[in-house]
C-alpha positions as CSV (number, residue, x, y, z in Angstrom):
1,M,25.3,-99.5,-152.2
2,P,27.3,-99.8,-149.0
3,S,30.3,-100.9,-151.0
4,I,30.3,-97.7,-153.1
5,I,30.1,-95.5,-150.0
6,F,33.0,-97.5,-148.5
7,G,35.0,-97.1,-151.7
8,V,34.6,-93.4,-151.8
9,L,35.6,-93.2,-148.0
10,S,38.6,-95.3,-148.7
11,V,39.6,-92.7,-151.2
12,I,39.4,-89.9,-148.9
13,I,41.2,-91.6,-146.3
14,V,44.2,-92.5,-148.6
15,F,44.2,-88.8,-149.4
16,F,44.7,-88.1,-145.7
17,I,47.4,-90.7,-145.3
18,G,49.2,-89.3,-148.2
19,Q,49.0,-85.9,-146.8
20,G,51.4,-87.1,-144.0
21,F,54.2,-87.3,-146.9
22,G,53.2,-84.0,-148.6
23,N,50.0,-82.5,-150.1
24,S,50.8,-83.5,-153.5
25,V,51.4,-87.0,-152.5
26,G,48.1,-87.4,-151.0
27,L,46.0,-86.0,-154.0
28,I,48.1,-88.3,-156.5
29,A,47.4,-91.3,-154.2
30,A,43.8,-90.5,-154.0
31,L,43.5,-90.0,-157.7
32,L,45.3,-93.3,-158.5
33,M,43.1,-95.0,-156.1
34,A,39.9,-93.5,-157.5
35,F,40.6,-94.5,-161.0
36,M,42.2,-97.8,-160.5
37,P,40.2,-100.4,-162.3
38,F,40.6,-102.9,-159.5
39,E,39.3,-100.5,-156.8
40,V,36.3,-99.6,-159.1
41,G,35.6,-103.2,-159.4
42,W,35.8,-103.8,-155.6
43,S,33.3,-100.9,-155.0
44,R,30.9,-102.3,-157.9
45,A,30.7,-105.7,-156.2
46,R,28.4,-106.4,-153.5
47,R,30.8,-108.0,-151.1
48,M,32.6,-107.1,-147.9
49,Y,35.9,-106.2,-149.8
50,S,35.5,-102.5,-149.9
51,M,34.4,-102.4,-146.4
52,Y,37.3,-104.3,-145.2
53,Q,39.7,-102.1,-147.0
54,F,38.0,-99.1,-145.5
55,F,38.3,-100.4,-142.0
56,F,42.0,-101.4,-142.5
57,L,42.9,-97.9,-143.9
58,L,40.9,-96.3,-141.1
59,T,43.0,-98.5,-138.5
60,L,46.2,-97.7,-140.2
61,F,45.4,-93.9,-140.4
62,S,44.4,-93.8,-136.5
63,F,47.5,-95.9,-135.7
64,Y,49.7,-93.3,-137.6
65,K,48.0,-90.3,-135.9
66,G,48.3,-91.7,-132.5
67,F,51.9,-92.3,-132.5
68,E,52.7,-89.0,-134.3
69,P,55.3,-86.9,-132.1
70,E,54.2,-83.6,-130.7
71,K,56.0,-80.4,-131.2
72,I,57.9,-79.1,-128.2
73,H,58.3,-75.3,-127.8
74,V,60.2,-73.4,-125.1
75,N,58.6,-70.2,-124.0
76,D,61.1,-67.5,-123.8
77,E,59.4,-65.3,-121.4
78,T,58.2,-67.8,-119.0
79,H,60.8,-70.6,-119.7
80,K,58.2,-73.1,-119.7
81,I,57.7,-76.2,-122.1
82,E,54.6,-75.9,-124.3
83,K,53.4,-78.7,-126.4
84,S,52.0,-77.8,-129.9
85,S,49.4,-80.2,-131.7
86,E,51.2,-79.6,-134.9
87,S,53.4,-82.5,-135.7
88,S,57.2,-82.6,-137.1
89,T,59.2,-85.6,-138.3
90,N,62.5,-83.5,-138.3
91,S,64.2,-84.0,-135.1
92,E,66.2,-80.8,-135.3
93,E,62.9,-79.0,-135.3
94,L,61.3,-81.0,-132.5
95,F,64.1,-80.0,-130.0
96,S,65.1,-76.5,-131.2
């Protein structure tokens, strides 16, 4: 039973990792992972494979979110620099 739970949670994490590249990418990656015979087999086996995969994906997702750059905005009225929690990978948007 725990391997099934970790398998389902892995699909959810893959969705969030894929959303970093676009909403449709996250959905397609999660669907492919959910119906891949190899992944279903791992979730059916009562071994540590799906748990290992879950914690690896969780580490990868946390590492990615931890190093994601913050958006910097300059307030025109006060001329102070404000940081936003929204991230941007485009360097032109980051410093404009």
